[in-house]
C-alpha positions as CSV (number, residue, x, y, z in Angstrom):
1,M,94.2,68.2,209.2
2,T,94.6,69.7,212.6
3,P,95.2,73.5,212.9
4,H,98.8,73.0,213.8
5,E,99.4,70.9,210.6
6,Q,98.0,73.5,208.2
7,P,100.7,75.4,206.1
8,S,101.4,78.9,207.1
9,P,101.4,81.8,204.6
10,H,105.2,82.2,204.9
11,D,105.7,78.6,203.7
12,D,103.5,79.2,200.7
13,A,105.5,82.4,199.8
14,E,108.8,80.4,200.0
15,H,107.5,77.8,197.6
16,G,106.3,80.3,195.1
17,Q,102.6,79.7,195.9
18,P,100.2,82.5,196.5
19,A,99.0,83.2,200.1
20,P,95.4,82.4,201.0
21,G,93.1,85.0,199.5
22,E,95.5,86.1,196.8
23,P,94.6,85.0,193.2
24,A,97.4,83.4,191.2
25,A,98.0,84.4,187.6
26,Q,96.9,81.4,185.6
27,G,98.5,80.5,182.3
28,P,97.5,77.8,179.8
29,Q,96.3,74.5,181.3
30,G,95.9,76.0,184.8
31,H,99.7,76.7,185.4
32,P,100.9,80.1,186.6
33,D,101.8,82.4,183.7
34,P,105.5,83.1,183.8
35,Y,105.2,86.1,181.5
36,P,103.0,89.2,182.1
37,A,100.3,89.7,179.5
38,E,101.7,93.1,178.4
39,E,105.1,91.6,177.6
40,S,103.6,88.7,175.7
41,E,101.5,90.9,173.5
42,H,104.5,93.2,172.9
43,A,106.7,90.3,171.8
44,E,103.9,88.9,169.5
45,H,103.5,92.3,167.8
46,S,107.2,93.3,167.6
47,E,108.8,90.1,166.3
48,P,106.8,89.9,162.9
49,G,107.5,93.5,162.2
50,E,111.2,93.1,162.9
51,E,111.4,90.0,160.7
52,L,109.6,91.7,157.8
53,R,111.9,94.8,158.1
54,A,115.0,92.6,158.0
55,E,113.6,90.7,154.9
56,L,112.9,94.0,153.1
57,V,116.5,95.2,153.8
58,Q,117.9,92.0,152.5
59,A,115.7,92.2,149.4
60,S,116.8,95.8,148.7
61,V,120.5,94.9,149.1
62,V,120.1,91.9,146.7
63,A,118.2,93.9,144.1
64,I,120.9,96.7,144.1
65,A,123.8,94.3,144.0
66,V,122.2,92.3,141.1
67,A,121.4,95.5,139.2
68,V,125.0,96.7,139.5
69,A,126.2,93.3,138.2
70,G,124.4,94.3,134.9
71,V,127.4,96.4,134.1
72,L,129.5,93.2,133.8
73,L,126.8,91.5,131.7
74,G,126.8,94.5,129.3
75,L,130.6,94.4,128.9
76,L,130.5,90.6,128.3
77,W,127.7,91.0,125.7
78,L,129.7,93.7,123.9
79,W,132.8,91.5,123.9
80,L,131.1,88.2,122.8
81,A,128.3,89.4,120.5
82,P,128.9,88.8,116.8
83,R,129.1,91.9,114.6
84,V,126.8,92.7,111.7
85,S,128.7,94.2,108.8
86,L,127.2,97.0,106.7
87,I,128.4,98.6,103.5
88,S,127.4,101.8,101.6
89,D,127.3,102.5,97.9
90,G,127.1,106.3,98.4
91,K,123.3,106.4,98.3
92,A,122.1,103.7,100.7
93,V,123.4,101.3,103.3
94,Y,123.1,97.5,102.9
95,L,124.0,94.4,104.7
96,K,127.3,93.1,103.5
97,D,126.1,89.5,104.1
98,S,122.4,89.4,103.6
99,E,122.1,85.8,104.6
100,G,124.2,86.1,107.8
101,E,122.7,85.2,111.2
102,N,124.9,87.5,113.3
103,A,121.9,89.6,114.4
104,I,120.2,86.6,115.9
105,G,123.5,85.5,117.4
106,A,123.7,88.8,119.4
107,D,120.4,87.9,121.0
108,G,121.5,84.4,121.7
109,V,124.7,85.5,123.4
110,F,122.7,87.9,125.6
111,V,120.3,85.2,126.6
112,L,123.0,82.7,127.4
113,A,125.1,85.2,129.4
114,A,121.9,86.4,131.3
115,L,121.1,82.8,132.2
116,A,124.6,82.3,133.6
117,F,124.4,85.5,135.6
118,G,121.0,84.4,136.9
119,L,122.5,81.1,138.1
120,V,125.4,82.8,139.8
121,S,123.4,85.5,141.5
122,A,120.9,83.0,142.8
123,G,123.6,80.8,144.2
124,L,125.3,83.7,145.9
125,T,122.0,85.0,147.3
126,F,121.2,81.6,148.7
127,L,124.7,81.2,150.2
128,F,124.6,84.5,152.1
129,C,120.8,84.7,152.9
130,R,119.5,81.2,153.5
131,R,116.6,82.3,155.6
132,G,115.2,84.8,153.1
133,G,111.5,84.7,152.3
134,V,109.4,85.8,149.4
135,A,110.7,89.4,149.6
136,L,114.2,88.1,148.8
137,V,113.0,86.3,145.7
138,V,111.1,89.4,144.6
139,G,114.3,91.5,145.1
140,L,116.3,89.0,143.1
141,A,113.8,89.1,140.2
142,I,113.6,92.9,140.2
143,G,117.4,93.1,140.3
144,G,117.6,90.7,137.4
145,V,115.3,92.9,135.2
146,L,117.2,96.1,136.1
147,G,120.6,94.4,135.5
148,S,119.4,93.2,132.1
149,V,118.2,96.7,131.1
150,I,121.5,98.2,132.2
151,A,123.5,95.6,130.3
152,W,121.4,96.2,127.1
153,R,121.7,100.0,127.2
154,L,125.4,99.8,128.2
155,G,126.2,97.5,125.3
156,V,124.4,99.7,122.8
157,W,126.1,102.8,124.1
158,L,129.6,101.4,124.1
159,G,129.1,99.5,120.8
160,P,129.3,100.9,117.3
161,S,127.6,104.2,116.5
162,T,123.9,104.1,116.2
163,D,123.9,106.9,113.6
164,V,124.4,104.6,110.6
165,V,124.2,107.3,107.9
166,T,126.9,109.4,109.5
167,H,129.1,106.4,110.2
168,A,128.8,105.3,106.5
169,R,129.9,108.8,105.3
170,Q,132.9,108.7,107.6
171,V,134.2,105.4,106.4
172,G,133.5,106.1,102.8
173,K,131.9,104.3,99.8
174,G,132.4,100.6,99.6
175,V,134.0,100.2,103.0
176,A,132.4,97.8,105.4
177,F,131.7,98.9,109.0
178,D,129.9,97.4,112.0
179,A,126.2,97.9,112.6
180,P,125.0,99.1,115.9
181,L,124.6,96.5,118.6
182,K,120.9,95.6,118.9
183,L,118.7,93.4,121.1
184,N,115.8,92.4,118.8
185,A,114.1,90.0,121.2
186,K,113.2,92.1,124.2
187,G,112.0,89.0,126.0
188,A,115.7,88.3,126.6
189,L,115.5,90.9,129.3
190,L,113.6,88.4,131.5
191,A,116.1,85.6,131.2
192,W,118.2,86.7,134.1
193,S,115.2,87.0,136.5
194,V,113.6,83.7,135.4
195,A,116.8,81.8,135.8
196,A,117.6,83.4,139.2
197,M,114.1,82.6,140.6
198,V,114.1,79.0,139.4
199,V,117.6,78.3,140.7
200,H,117.0,80.0,144.1
201,L,113.7,78.1,144.6
202,A,115.4,74.8,143.8
203,L,118.3,75.5,146.2
204,T,115.9,76.5,148.9
205,G,113.8,73.3,148.4
206,L,116.8,71.1,148.4
207,F,119.2,72.6,150.9
208,G,117.2,75.3,152.7
209,P,116.6,75.2,156.5
210,R,113.6,73.1,157.6
211,D,111.0,74.3,160.0
212,E,111.0,72.5,163.3
213,E,108.0,70.3,163.9
214,P,105.8,71.4,166.8
215,E,106.3,69.4,169.9
216,T,103.3,68.0,171.7
217,Y,103.1,68.4,175.4
218,Y,101.1,66.1,177.6
219,Q,99.9,66.9,181.0
220,T,99.8,64.1,183.5
221,T,97.6,64.2,186.5
222,T,98.0,62.2,189.7
223,A,95.1,61.4,192.0
224,A,95.6,62.6,195.5
């Protein structure tokens, strides 16, 4: 090229090209980097922290809401659980029906109600927090355990008196009265959490958002 055909520095500046002697910021594959290095590093470090903080907040809210729902489970258990009748002869207290299965029935009612609460809580959690991660499932499990414990203690507290001897003296000799509400199988306290985790994982696998497949970029070169 003759000297008068060579591009001037002003033309290079107008087309976004660096002037002669000035190095250009190179990005991947030799292209100019549109983002400064400091801003890229700041974005890489800030985004994961913000996402983790948001997941922890969601998990805390879910755990508290599920634990509070344990009050409803306790009231439902108190209402549906079968009663065990006791009777006193003035010296000791006996089961009125020694072959009854009401004590086992109380445990069964608690387990069935806890499974139903686990299903509902998992469905509502998935409906409102579809992009929740592992922290959300952990919060759901912790809330289920806390809700079960609250339901158990609330049912016992609102149920018949736990002081059987005093209660027998109050009703008198030969009069049947209800035994305290008990949860003999303590493993029932895990039913809510197990059901919630299984249902939530199933819903996430079936209807959860899918990760986008990475796109492949090809660089084409032309011979001058």
